[in-house]
VOFI-643472 format. One record per residue (C-alpha): residue in three letters; z, y, x. Coordinates in steps of 0.25 Angstrom, whole numbers. Layout:
<sites>
[ALA; [Z; Y; X]] ...
</sites>
This chain:
<sites>
[UNK; [234; 434; 104]] [UNK; [237; 449; 105]] [UNK; [226; 452; 94]] [UNK; [237; 446; 84]] [UNK; [243; 460; 86]] [UNK; [234; 468; 81]] [UNK; [236; 472; 67]] [UNK; [222; 477; 62]] [UNK; [214; 470; 51]] [UNK; [204; 464; 62]] [UNK; [217; 458; 66]] [UNK; [219; 452; 53]] [UNK; [205; 447; 54]] [UNK; [205; 441; 67]] [UNK; [217; 432; 64]] [UNK; [222; 430; 77]] [UNK; [236; 423; 79]] [UNK; [246; 417; 85]] [UNK; [238; 403; 83]] [UNK; [228; 397; 91]] [UNK; [217; 391; 84]] [UNK; [213; 382; 96]] [UNK; [221; 370; 93]] [UNK; [227; 364; 81]] [UNK; [242; 367; 83]] [UNK; [242; 378; 95]] [UNK; [247; 392; 95]] [UNK; [246; 401; 106]] [UNK; [259; 405; 113]] [UNK; [266; 417; 107]] [UNK; [270; 429; 115]] [UNK; [285; 429; 108]] [UNK; [288; 444; 116]] [UNK; [275; 450; 110]] [UNK; [276; 444; 97]] [UNK; [289; 447; 95]] [UNK; [288; 461; 98]] [UNK; [277; 464; 90]] [UNK; [280; 456; 77]] [UNK; [290; 467; 73]] [UNK; [281; 475; 61]] [UNK; [276; 469; 49]] [UNK; [263; 475; 52]] [UNK; [263; 466; 64]] [UNK; [266; 453; 58]] [UNK; [255; 455; 47]] [UNK; [245; 457; 58]] [UNK; [249; 443; 61]] [UNK; [247; 438; 47]] [UNK; [234; 444; 45]] [UNK; [228; 432; 55]] [UNK; [232; 422; 42]] [UNK; [220; 428; 36]] [UNK; [210; 431; 47]] [UNK; [196; 425; 49]] [UNK; [200; 422; 64]] [UNK; [210; 413; 61]] [UNK; [204; 407; 49]] [UNK; [191; 405; 55]] [UNK; [187; 391; 60]] [UNK; [192; 388; 46]] [UNK; [182; 397; 39]] [UNK; [171; 398; 48]] [UNK; [169; 384; 52]] [UNK; [177; 375; 41]] [UNK; [180; 381; 27]] [UNK; [166; 380; 22]] [UNK; [163; 368; 26]] [UNK; [171; 362; 15]] [UNK; [162; 369; 5]] [UNK; [151; 358; 12]] [UNK; [160; 348; 10]] [UNK; [161; 351; -5]] [UNK; [146; 352; -7]] [UNK; [147; 367; -10]] [UNK; [139; 372; 4]] [UNK; [125; 363; 9]] [UNK; [125; 363; 22]] [UNK; [121; 351; 31]] [UNK; [121; 354; 47]] [UNK; [128; 346; 57]] [UNK; [143; 348; 57]] [UNK; [142; 357; 44]] [UNK; [134; 346; 37]] [UNK; [145; 337; 38]] [UNK; [155; 343; 28]] [UNK; [141; 343; 18]] [UNK; [140; 329; 21]] [UNK; [156; 325; 22]] [UNK; [152; 318; 34]] [UNK; [160; 328; 44]] [UNK; [171; 319; 51]] [UNK; [182; 324; 61]] [UNK; [173; 329; 71]] [UNK; [167; 338; 61]] [UNK; [170; 352; 69]] [UNK; [172; 361; 57]] [UNK; [184; 350; 55]] [UNK; [192; 355; 67]] [UNK; [189; 371; 63]] [UNK; [195; 370; 49]] [UNK; [206; 362; 54]] [UNK; [208; 373; 66]] [UNK; [205; 383; 54]] [UNK; [215; 381; 45]] [UNK; [226; 376; 56]] [UNK; [222; 390; 62]] [UNK; [228; 397; 50]] [UNK; [241; 388; 49]] [UNK; [245; 390; 64]] [UNK; [243; 406; 61]] [UNK; [252; 405; 49]] [UNK; [263; 396; 58]] [UNK; [263; 405; 69]] [UNK; [267; 418; 59]] [UNK; [276; 408; 53]] [UNK; [282; 400; 64]] [UNK; [282; 410; 75]] [UNK; [278; 426; 72]] [UNK; [289; 429; 59]] [UNK; [299; 423; 68]] [UNK; [299; 433; 76]] [UNK; [296; 444; 67]] [UNK; [305; 457; 67]] [UNK; [305; 472; 69]] [UNK; [301; 478; 56]] [UNK; [297; 464; 50]] [UNK; [302; 462; 37]] [UNK; [306; 448; 29]] [UNK; [295; 452; 20]] [UNK; [284; 453; 32]] [UNK; [290; 441; 36]] [UNK; [289; 434; 23]] [UNK; [274; 438; 21]] [UNK; [269; 433; 34]] [UNK; [275; 421; 32]] [UNK; [272; 420; 17]] [UNK; [256; 423; 22]] [UNK; [257; 412; 34]] [UNK; [263; 402; 25]] [UNK; [254; 404; 14]] [UNK; [242; 402; 25]] [UNK; [248; 390; 31]] [UNK; [251; 383; 16]] [UNK; [234; 385; 12]] [UNK; [228; 381; 26]] [UNK; [238; 368; 25]] [UNK; [232; 365; 11]] [UNK; [217; 368; 15]] [UNK; [219; 358; 27]] [UNK; [225; 348; 17]] [UNK; [213; 349; 8]] [UNK; [203; 347; 19]] [UNK; [211; 337; 29]] [UNK; [222; 333; 18]] [UNK; [231; 326; 30]] [UNK; [234; 339; 41]] [UNK; [245; 343; 48]] [UNK; [256; 353; 43]] [UNK; [257; 364; 54]] [UNK; [269; 371; 49]] [UNK; [274; 376; 63]] [UNK; [264; 375; 76]] [UNK; [271; 383; 85]] [UNK; [284; 373; 83]] [UNK; [275; 361; 85]] [UNK; [270; 364; 98]] [UNK; [283; 370; 103]] [UNK; [286; 355; 102]] [UNK; [276; 350; 109]] [UNK; [269; 343; 95]] [UNK; [255; 347; 94]] [UNK; [250; 333; 87]] [UNK; [254; 334; 72]] [UNK; [252; 322; 60]] [UNK; [244; 326; 48]] [UNK; [253; 329; 35]] [UNK; [249; 324; 23]] [UNK; [241; 332; 12]] [UNK; [253; 331; 2]] [UNK; [262; 336; 12]] [UNK; [252; 347; 17]] [UNK; [251; 353; 3]] [UNK; [266; 353; 3]] [UNK; [267; 362; 15]] [UNK; [256; 371; 10]] [UNK; [265; 373; -4]] [UNK; [276; 374; 4]] [UNK; [269; 387; 12]] [UNK; [263; 392; 1]] [UNK; [275; 392; -6]] [UNK; [283; 398; 4]] [UNK; [271; 409; 5]] [UNK; [272; 412; -10]] [UNK; [287; 417; -7]] [UNK; [286; 424; 3]] [UNK; [273; 431; 2]] [UNK; [273; 447; -4]] [UNK; [267; 449; -18]] [UNK; [256; 457; -11]] [UNK; [252; 461; 1]] [UNK; [245; 474; 7]] [UNK; [235; 466; 14]] [UNK; [225; 460; 4]] [UNK; [220; 448; 13]] [UNK; [236; 443; 14]] [UNK; [243; 432; 5]] [UNK; [253; 437; -3]] [UNK; [261; 429; -15]] [UNK; [250; 430; -25]] [UNK; [240; 424; -16]] [UNK; [247; 414; -9]] [UNK; [251; 408; -24]] [UNK; [236; 409; -25]] [UNK; [236; 398; -12]] [UNK; [247; 390; -16]] [UNK; [240; 388; -30]] [UNK; [228; 382; -24]] [UNK; [238; 371; -15]] [UNK; [245; 369; -28]] [UNK; [233; 364; -36]] [UNK; [228; 356; -23]] [UNK; [242; 348; -23]] [UNK; [242; 346; -38]] [UNK; [228; 341; -36]] [UNK; [234; 328; -30]] [UNK; [238; 317; -38]] [UNK; [242; 309; -27]] [UNK; [253; 317; -19]] [UNK; [265; 317; -30]] [UNK; [264; 332; -34]] [UNK; [269; 338; -46]] [UNK; [254; 341; -49]] [UNK; [259; 349; -64]] [UNK; [268; 358; -53]] [UNK; [259; 362; -43]] [UNK; [247; 365; -54]] [UNK; [257; 372; -61]] [UNK; [263; 381; -50]] [UNK; [248; 383; -45]] [UNK; [245; 388; -59]] [UNK; [256; 398; -58]] [UNK; [251; 403; -44]] [UNK; [236; 404; -49]] [UNK; [241; 411; -61]] [UNK; [250; 422; -53]] [UNK; [238; 424; -44]] [UNK; [229; 426; -54]] [UNK; [237; 436; -64]] [UNK; [240; 444; -51]] [UNK; [226; 445; -45]] [UNK; [214; 454; -51]] [UNK; [208; 446; -62]] [UNK; [195; 435; -55]] [UNK; [185; 443; -66]] [UNK; [187; 457; -61]] [UNK; [183; 453; -46]] [UNK; [168; 451; -42]] [UNK; [165; 438; -37]] [UNK; [151; 443; -31]] [UNK; [159; 450; -21]] [UNK; [170; 440; -18]] [UNK; [164; 435; -4]] [UNK; [161; 449; 1]] [UNK; [169; 458; 12]] [UNK; [172; 468; -1]] [UNK; [181; 458; -7]] [UNK; [190; 453; 5]] [UNK; [204; 452; 0]] [UNK; [201; 457; -14]] [UNK; [207; 450; -28]] [UNK; [200; 438; -25]] [UNK; [204; 435; -13]] [UNK; [218; 426; -12]] [UNK; [216; 422; 2]] [UNK; [203; 426; 12]] [UNK; [202; 424; 26]] [UNK; [200; 438; 32]] [UNK; [187; 441; 39]] [UNK; [181; 452; 46]] [UNK; [169; 456; 55]] [UNK; [176; 454; 68]] [UNK; [167; 443; 76]] [UNK; [169; 427; 75]] [UNK; [178; 422; 68]] [UNK; [183; 434; 62]] [UNK; [175; 435; 49]] [UNK; [170; 427; 37]] [UNK; [157; 417; 45]] [UNK; [153; 412; 32]] [UNK; [142; 424; 30]] [UNK; [136; 418; 43]] [UNK; [138; 402; 39]] [UNK; [133; 404; 26]] [UNK; [121; 414; 26]] [UNK; [108; 411; 23]] [UNK; [99; 418; 32]] [UNK; [99; 431; 42]] [UNK; [93; 437; 30]] [UNK; [108; 439; 25]] [UNK; [117; 437; 37]] [UNK; [118; 442; 51]] [UNK; [120; 428; 54]] [UNK; [117; 416; 47]] [UNK; [120; 401; 46]] [UNK; [118; 398; 31]] [UNK; [104; 395; 28]] [UNK; [106; 380; 28]] [UNK; [119; 382; 19]] [UNK; [120; 383; 3]] [UNK; [127; 380; -9]] [UNK; [126; 366; -14]] [UNK; [116; 363; -25]] [UNK; [128; 357; -32]] [UNK; [137; 370; -30]] [UNK; [124; 379; -34]] [UNK; [123; 371; -48]] [UNK; [138; 373; -52]] [UNK; [134; 388; -54]] [UNK; [130; 392; -68]] [UNK; [117; 401; -67]] [UNK; [127; 413; -73]] [UNK; [137; 410; -63]] [UNK; [139; 424; -55]] [UNK; [146; 417; -44]] [UNK; [133; 409; -39]] [UNK; [125; 420; -31]] [UNK; [139; 424; -24]] [UNK; [140; 411; -21]] [UNK; [126; 407; -16]] [UNK; [111; 412; -15]] [UNK; [101; 406; -23]] [UNK; [87; 410; -26]] [UNK; [86; 424; -32]] [UNK; [100; 428; -29]] [UNK; [100; 444; -23]] [UNK; [111; 450; -15]] [UNK; [110; 463; -13]] [UNK; [121; 464; -3]] [UNK; [114; 453; 6]] [UNK; [102; 460; 15]] [UNK; [104; 475; 11]] [UNK; [95; 479; 21]] [UNK; [83; 473; 13]] [UNK; [87; 475; 0]] [UNK; [97; 463; -3]] [UNK; [95; 447; -3]] [UNK; [88; 439; -13]] [UNK; [90; 424; -11]] [UNK; [78; 416; -10]] [UNK; [77; 402; -8]] [UNK; [66; 405; 5]] [UNK; [64; 421; 8]] [UNK; [52; 424; 16]] [UNK; [50; 438; 24]] [UNK; [37; 447; 21]] [UNK; [30; 439; 30]] [UNK; [32; 427; 23]] [UNK; [40; 421; 33]] [UNK; [54; 413; 28]] [UNK; [67; 421; 30]] [UNK; [75; 412; 23]] [UNK; [72; 397; 20]] [UNK; [79; 388; 8]] [UNK; [90; 377; 10]] [UNK; [92; 366; 3]] [UNK; [101; 372; -8]] [UNK; [91; 384; -12]] [UNK; [104; 393; -8]] [UNK; [114; 400; 1]] [UNK; [128; 404; 1]] [UNK; [132; 419; -4]] [UNK; [148; 417; -5]] [UNK; [152; 424; 8]] [UNK; [140; 428; 11]] [UNK; [141; 445; 14]] [UNK; [125; 447; 23]] [UNK; [123; 453; 36]] [UNK; [132; 465; 40]] [UNK; [122; 475; 35]] [UNK; [125; 471; 21]] [UNK; [140; 473; 22]] [UNK; [144; 482; 29]] [UNK; [146; 474; 42]] [UNK; [155; 465; 35]] [UNK; [147; 455; 43]] [UNK; [147; 452; 58]] [UNK; [139; 444; 68]] [UNK; [149; 434; 73]] [UNK; [151; 426; 58]] [UNK; [161; 437; 53]] [UNK; [160; 443; 39]] [UNK; [172; 450; 33]] [UNK; [170; 444; 20]] [UNK; [184; 436; 17]] [UNK; [186; 421; 17]] [UNK; [192; 417; 4]] [UNK; [201; 405; 5]] [UNK; [207; 407; -11]] [UNK; [203; 418; -20]] [UNK; [207; 421; -33]] [UNK; [196; 413; -42]] [UNK; [201; 400; -34]] [UNK; [215; 404; -40]] [UNK; [210; 406; -55]] [UNK; [205; 392; -53]] [UNK; [217; 388; -46]] [UNK; [224; 392; -60]] [UNK; [215; 384; -67]] [UNK; [217; 372; -59]] [UNK; [232; 373; -60]] [UNK; [232; 375; -76]] [UNK; [223; 362; -75]] [UNK; [234; 354; -67]] [UNK; [232; 339; -69]] [UNK; [222; 340; -81]] [UNK; [207; 339; -79]] [UNK; [205; 351; -86]] [UNK; [212; 364; -93]] [UNK; [209; 374; -104]] [UNK; [221; 382; -103]] [UNK; [221; 396; -107]] [UNK; [225; 403; -93]] [UNK; [216; 393; -85]] [UNK; [204; 396; -91]] [UNK; [205; 411; -91]] [UNK; [206; 410; -76]] [UNK; [196; 400; -77]] [UNK; [186; 408; -85]] [UNK; [189; 420; -76]] [UNK; [182; 412; -64]] [UNK; [172; 409; -73]] [UNK; [169; 423; -80]] [UNK; [168; 431; -66]] [UNK; [158; 422; -62]] [UNK; [151; 425; -77]] [UNK; [151; 410; -81]] [UNK; [156; 404; -95]] [UNK; [169; 403; -98]] [UNK; [178; 389; -101]] [UNK; [188; 384; -111]] [UNK; [193; 372; -100]] [UNK; [190; 368; -87]] [UNK; [190; 354; -81]] [UNK; [195; 352; -66]] [UNK; [182; 349; -62]] [UNK; [176; 360; -69]] [UNK; [187; 370; -62]] [UNK; [183; 363; -48]] [UNK; [167; 366; -51]] [UNK; [171; 382; -55]] [UNK; [179; 381; -43]] [UNK; [167; 377; -34]] [UNK; [159; 389; -43]] [UNK; [169; 399; -39]] [UNK; [173; 395; -24]] [UNK; [160; 389; -18]] [UNK; [159; 391; -3]] [UNK; [174; 395; -2]] [UNK; [179; 382; 3]] [UNK; [186; 378; -11]] [UNK; [179; 368; -18]] [UNK; [184; 357; -7]] [UNK; [198; 360; -10]] [UNK; [195; 358; -26]] [UNK; [187; 346; -23]] [UNK; [200; 340; -16]] [UNK; [208; 344; -28]] [UNK; [199; 337; -38]] [UNK; [200; 326; -27]] [UNK; [215; 325; -27]] [UNK; [215; 326; -43]] [UNK; [203; 316; -46]] [UNK; [202; 307; -33]] [UNK; [191; 306; -24]] [UNK; [181; 300; -32]] [UNK; [180; 312; -42]] [UNK; [180; 322; -32]] [UNK; [168; 314; -24]] [UNK; [161; 314; -38]] [UNK; [161; 330; -38]] [UNK; [158; 332; -25]] [UNK; [146; 323; -24]] [UNK; [142; 325; -38]] [UNK; [142; 340; -34]] [UNK; [153; 345; -42]] [UNK; [145; 339; -56]] [UNK; [132; 344; -52]] [UNK; [126; 332; -49]] [UNK; [121; 338; -35]] [UNK; [125; 328; -23]] [UNK; [127; 340; -10]] [UNK; [113; 333; -6]] [UNK; [107; 340; -18]] [UNK; [96; 350; -11]] [UNK; [85; 356; -14]] [UNK; [71; 354; -9]] [UNK; [56; 358; -13]] [UNK; [50; 350; -23]] [UNK; [37; 348; -16]] [UNK; [33; 338; -27]] [UNK; [30; 350; -37]] [UNK; [30; 361; -27]] [UNK; [21; 356; -16]] [UNK; [20; 370; -9]] [UNK; [32; 378; -8]] [UNK; [30; 390; -1]] [UNK; [34; 404; -4]] [UNK; [28; 406; -17]] [UNK; [37; 396; -22]] [UNK; [50; 394; -13]] [UNK; [59; 402; -22]] [UNK; [57; 394; -34]] [UNK; [68; 385; -37]] [UNK; [59; 375; -44]] [UNK; [53; 371; -33]] [UNK; [66; 363; -28]] [UNK; [73; 351; -32]] [UNK; [86; 346; -30]] [UNK; [86; 332; -21]] [UNK; [98; 326; -16]] [UNK; [92; 314; -9]] [UNK; [83; 312; 2]] [UNK; [73; 304; -6]] [UNK; [70; 317; -14]] [UNK; [69; 325; -3]] [UNK; [82; 328; -1]] [UNK; [90; 331; 13]] [UNK; [101; 322; 10]] [UNK; [105; 310; 0]] [UNK; [117; 311; -9]] [UNK; [129; 316; 0]] [UNK; [142; 310; -4]] [UNK; [154; 313; -1]] [UNK; [167; 302; 0]] [UNK; [182; 302; -1]] [UNK; [182; 305; 15]] [UNK; [175; 319; 13]] [UNK; [189; 324; 5]] [UNK; [198; 324; 19]] [UNK; [192; 329; 32]] [UNK; [196; 323; 45]] [UNK; [205; 330; 54]] [UNK; [196; 336; 65]] [UNK; [195; 327; 76]] [UNK; [198; 340; 86]] [UNK; [211; 339; 80]] [UNK; [216; 323; 80]] [UNK; [213; 323; 94]] [UNK; [222; 333; 98]] [UNK; [233; 329; 86]] [UNK; [232; 313; 85]] [UNK; [242; 314; 74]] [UNK; [232; 318; 66]] [UNK; [226; 306; 64]] [UNK; [238; 299; 60]] [UNK; [242; 298; 45]] [UNK; [247; 311; 37]] [UNK; [263; 313; 38]] [UNK; [270; 321; 27]] [UNK; [275; 335; 31]] [UNK; [289; 339; 26]] [UNK; [287; 352; 20]] [UNK; [300; 361; 23]] [UNK; [305; 368; 10]] [UNK; [301; 381; 6]] [UNK; [311; 391; 6]] 
</sites>
C-alpha cells in the first residue's frame, strides 16, 4: 500500500495501487487520513495514475494469458500441456490461463475504479479541476478498453463500475451483463475520456485525447460489425473513421517509423505507440516476459522457454518474399541478427545449429522457425534491458499506429465487403509501403484481415479481428477462415517433417536444407496430428471455474446493464 506513494519511474512500472488482485472484487482497506493528507498535489495524483500503465498491474494478463489468443487464432504453434489446449481449442473453465486473463483485466478495472471513485473525491490542496479531469479521463479510458477486451473473449461479463460501493453494500456475487450492454458501458467510458483528457501530456506513455480516440475507434468498428444488436452501424463506422483519421493526421507518418525496431526498448513510447504496458527490469511481473517465453535457446537469451514455439505454417505463408516485416516477426533459416548473441558476432538462424565439436546447440522445431517479435536477446546484448526474472524493459503494445491506419480502412469500408476509397487506400498502402510490398487499388474485408495478420502477428490482435469477421459474416465463415489457415489451405495441424523417402540420411551435411523437409497435416503422412478444427464453441471462452465457484450468479443468464448518460 505505501509503495504507491513513490513518485519515481519505478513506482510507475511497479503498478502498485489501492486495489488488491487476489479476489474478483476485493480492494485493500483505505487509510483515509493518510490519503487525504497525500492527495494534495498534482504529482501525488499522477503517481497513482501511473499504475494504470504499469506491468505489475497488467501482469496476470500479459504474462499468462494475452499471447494464448495468438495460439487459438492459429498464429503461434505450441501444443504442450495446459497452454497447448489453446492451440487445440480444447480449453475448459478449469484451464488456469483463463483465470489469469480474467483476473488480469479486472485488476486494471479495479485500479481505474479506485482512482475514479475513491481517490479523486478526496483530492485537495493544489490539485486543479484539469488535474482531476485528466486522472478520471485516463482511468475511464482504461476501464472502457478493458471491458471491451473482456467482452471479446467472454462476451457476457460483469460491468464493474464501483467495486468499493458493491463491497460496502455486501454485494460480492454479481451477474453477467450482456455483451451489448458491456459495449455500451465501454463506449460511455471512452466518450467521457475523449472529453476529459488534454490534447497532450508531458509523459509520453500517458493517454491523451488523441490516443483515447484511437481506442474508441477500435470499439466502434467492433460494435458496428454486429448485425444482431440493432446498432446504427453506419453511424458507428463513421465515428470510427473520424476518430482514426484524427489520430493519423495528428501523428508522425507511419512510413517514417522503422518497423525493425518497433519491439525494442529504443521504441518505447515512440510515435507508433498508442497504448502500451510499461515494462522495466525490476523483477518478476514488472517487465516483459515475452523475451523468456518465446526465445528459442540460451544462445540468444539468458532464460528461455521458446524452443517448442513458432509461427504456424499458415502464418509463414502469408508473407511475400520481399515483406520487410517478416524477419522482424519470425526467424527462419539464414536470417542474421547482429543485435543478438553479440559476443559471438551476431546470430544467424539455422534449423539446426551445432558447436565446433558437432554437437547440437539448437534443434529444429516443427515449424522450422521461431518468434523474433519482442525478442531482444541477453542482458549483455541490450545494455542490461533484460533481467533474469522474466523482466525485459521493452514495452508491450495494446494498440499501435498501424492498427489505427487499418482500423480507418475498415471503418471506411463500413458494411460493404470492399473499398476503393482514395483516402482509405492511401493509408492501407502506407502500411504496405513500410513493409516494402506492392500497393493495391482496392481491398476486401478478408484481404484487410490478412494484412492485419501480417502486420500485427504475435500482438494478440488477430483474435479480435476474427471476432469482428464472425459478427459480420457468421460462425461458419469465421471457422472456414481459421481452419483453412486464412486462405493458405494450411490447417493448424500442418508441420514440417524430414522427407526420409528421398533423403534417407539426414545429418549435419543437409539438415539446414529446406528441400529435405515436407509439410504434412495428418498422422498417416507422418504428422503428429490429424487436422485440428475449431468449432463454434471456440469463439466464446467459458468463465473460469475459480470465479464461478465464488460468484455463482455468473453461471446465470446475462442481464443488461443500464449505462448512465455521459455528461
